[in-house]
C-alpha positions in Angstrom: 0.0 0.0 0.0 1.3 3.4 -1.0 -1.3 6.0 0.0 1.0 9.0 -0.7 1.6 7.8 -4.3 -2.1 7.4 -4.8 -2.9 10.9 -3.4 -0.3 12.5 -5.7 -1.7 10.6 -8.7 -5.4 11.5 -7.9 -4.4 15.1 -7.7 -2.8 15.0 -11.1 -5.8 13.1 -12.5 -8.3 15.6 -11.2 -6.3 18.4 -12.8 -6.1 16.5 -16.1 -8.7 13.8 -16.5 -7.2 12.8 -19.9 -4.2 11.3 -18.1 -5.7 7.9 -17.8 -2.4 6.3 -16.9 -2.8 7.9 -13.5 -5.8 5.5 -12.9 -3.5 2.5 -13.1 -1.0 4.3 -10.8 -3.7 4.7 -8.1 -5.0 1.2 -8.5 -1.5 -0.3 -8.1 -0.7 2.0 -5.1 -3.8 1.0 -3.1 -4.6 -2.5 -4.3 -2.4 -4.4 -1.8 -3.5 -8.0 -2.0 -6.8 -7.3 -3.7 -5.7 -8.7 -7.1 -4.3 -11.9 -5.6 -7.6 -12.4 -3.8 -9.5 -11.9 -7.1 -7.2 -14.4 -8.8 -7.9 -17.1 -6.2 -11.6 -16.6 -6.8 -11.1 -16.7 -10.5 -9.0 -19.9 -10.3 -11.9 -21.6 -8.5 -14.3 -21.1 -11.5 -14.5 -23.3 -14.6 -14.0 -20.3 -16.9 -11.0 -19.2 -14.8 -9.4 -22.6 -15.1 -9.9 -22.7 -18.8 -8.6 -19.1 -19.4 -5.5 -19.8 -17.3 -4.9 -23.2 -18.9 -5.3 -22.0 -22.5 -3.6 -18.6 -21.8 -6.5 -16.8 -23.4 -5.9 -13.2 -24.3 -9.1 -11.2 -24.4 -7.6 -8.6 -26.6 -7.2 -11.1 -29.4 -10.9 -11.2 -30.0 -11.6 -7.6 -29.0 -9.1 -6.3 -31.6 -10.5 -8.5 -34.4 -12.8 -6.0 -35.9 -13.4 -8.1 -39.0 -14.7 -11.0 -36.9 -16.8 -8.7 -34.7 -18.4 -7.2 -37.8 -19.6 -10.7 -38.8 -21.6 -11.1 -35.6 -25.4 -10.6 -35.5 -26.4 -6.9 -35.2 -28.1 -7.6 -31.8 -25.0 -9.3 -30.3 -22.8 -8.0 -27.6 -19.8 -8.1 -30.0 -21.5 -5.9 -32.6 -22.6 -3.4 -29.8 -19.0 -3.4 -28.6 -17.6 -2.8 -32.1 -20.1 0.1 -32.6 -19.1 1.6 -29.2 -15.3 1.6 -29.8 -15.8 2.8 -33.4 -18.0 5.7 -32.3 -15.7 6.6 -29.5 -12.5 6.2 -31.4 -11.2 3.5 -29.1 -9.4 0.2 -29.3 -8.6 -2.6 -26.9 -4.9 -1.6 -27.2 -5.7 1.8 -25.9 -6.1 0.4 -22.4 -2.9 -1.5 -22.7 -1.0 1.7 -23.7 -2.5 3.6 -20.8 -1.6 0.9 -18.3 1.9 0.7 -19.7 2.3 4.5 -19.3 2.8 3.9 -15.6 6.3 3.0 -14.5 6.0 -0.1 -12.4 7.6 -3.4 -11.6 6.1 -6.2 -13.8 4.1 -9.0 -12.2 6.3 -12.1 -11.5 3.3 -14.5 -11.5 2.1 -15.3 -15.0 -1.4 -16.2 -13.8 -1.7 -12.9 -11.9 -0.5 -11.0 -15.0 -3.0 -12.7 -17.2 -5.9 -12.1 -14.7 -4.9 -8.5 -14.3 -4.8 -8.0 -18.1 -8.1 -9.6 -18.6 -9.8 -7.4 -16.0 -8.2 -4.3 -17.6 -9.4 -5.4 -21.1 -13.0 -5.8 -19.9 -13.5 -2.1 -19.1 -15.0 -1.0 -22.4 -17.1 -4.2 -22.6 -18.6 -3.3 -19.3 -19.4 0.2 -20.6 -21.5 -1.5 -23.3 -23.0 -4.0 -20.9 -24.0 -1.5 -18.2 -24.8 1.4 -20.5 -22.7 3.8 -18.5 -21.3 6.4 -20.9 -17.7 7.7 -21.2 -18.8 11.1 -19.8 -17.3 11.9 -16.4 -20.4 10.8 -14.5 -20.6 7.6 -16.5 -17.0 6.7 -15.9 -17.4 7.4 -12.1 -20.5 5.1 -12.1 -18.7 2.4 -13.9 -15.9 2.6 -11.3 -18.5 2.3 -8.6 -19.9 -0.8 -10.3 -16.4 -2.2 -10.8 -15.5 -1.7 -7.2 -18.5 -3.7 -6.2 -17.3 -6.5 -8.5 -13.6 -6.6 -7.7 -13.3 -4.9 -4.3 -10.1 -3.2 -5.4 -9.4 -0.4 -3.0 -7.8 1.7 -5.7 -10.9 1.6 -7.8 -13.1 2.4 -4.8 -10.9 5.4 -3.9 -11.2 6.8 -7.4 -15.0 6.4 -7.4 -15.2 8.1 -4.0 -13.1 11.1 -5.3 -15.5 11.1 -8.3 -18.4 11.5 -5.9 -16.8 14.5 -4.3 -15.6 16.1 -7.5 -18.9 15.7 -9.4 -21.0 17.0 -6.5 -20.2 20.5 -7.6 -21.7 19.8 -11.0 -24.5 17.4 -10.3 -25.2 17.8 -6.6 -26.5 14.7 -4.8 -27.6 13.2 -8.2 -23.9 12.2 -8.8 -23.7 10.5 -5.4 -27.0 8.7 -5.9 -25.9 7.5 -9.4 -22.5 6.2 -8.2 -23.9 4.4 -5.2 -26.7 2.9 -7.3 -24.0 1.7 -9.7 -22.2 0.1 -6.7 -25.4 -1.6 -5.6 -26.1 -2.9 -9.1 -22.5 -4.2 -9.3 -23.1 -6.2 -6.0 -26.3 -7.7 -7.3 -24.9 -8.7 -10.7 -23.1 -11.9 -11.4 -19.4 -11.9 -11.0 -18.3 -10.5 -14.4 -14.5 -11.4 -14.2 -15.4 -15.1 -14.3 -17.7 -14.9 -17.4 -16.7 -16.4 -20.8 -16.5 -13.2 -22.7 -15.3 -14.8 -25.9 -18.5 -16.8 -26.0 -20.8 -14.0 -24.8 -19.6 -11.7 -27.5 -21.6 -13.8 -29.9 -24.8 -13.8 -27.8 -27.7 -11.2 -28.0 -26.9 -8.2 -25.8 -30.3 -8.2 -24.1 -30.0 -11.8 -23.2 -26.5 -11.3 -21.8 -27.7 -8.5 -19.6 -30.6 -10.6 -18.3 -28.4 -13.6 -17.7 -25.8 -11.5 -15.7 -28.3 -9.4 -13.8 -27.4 -6.1 -15.3 -29.9 -3.3 -14.5 -30.9 -0.3 -16.6 -28.9 2.7 -15.2 -32.0 4.9 -14.6 -30.5 7.0 -11.8 -27.4 7.8 -13.9 -29.5 8.7 -16.9 -31.8 10.9 -14.8 -28.8 12.8 -13.5 -27.5 13.7 -17.0 -28.6 16.9 -18.8 -31.4 16.3 -21.2 -29.4 17.3 -24.3 -26.6 14.7 -23.5 -29.1 11.8 -24.1 -30.1 13.1 -27.6 
């Protein structure tokens, strides 16, 4: 645990939200043993055992835009492709942001794979939860993510988001972020899902199967013109 490193990084991030590499600095500084605990839980699942045995890299399918374009229009994979195309994103963008932080590499291969898989799910979770890439949407997704992985670094950033966004949204931001946290607790554990398979499935069915709720509180907090 390195709280001073996290505080300095969150200060820089608040001043310049585009410095997404600071997010990874904060997570690493505050995570402690959180990632190892997540790995143990992952290793106990059938999907986890398969992913670790086969050394699956989620970015391989997420970067295959030609394959994603062949999926049914109603599928999670097509929705993901439309999302990253509209937003000008790629799965490699998260890798570049995480590698922008100077750090010691993981020495455990399974831990490295698990950490990378969690990182690479971020934009998939945007699509699944319907939280946008606006500042409130990102804070809500962090609240949802903290409920899922109990990573103290993620929780710290979400809490700072509550405080920062209060000036713009009032208590609406707090309600939206805490509702996202509650919804994250009630959903299935997303890190252990077979995303390579789910990409081919109807998006609405995936949401129902995983217990993903419509983010009404978040949507109500947004200015009306942002939903147009």
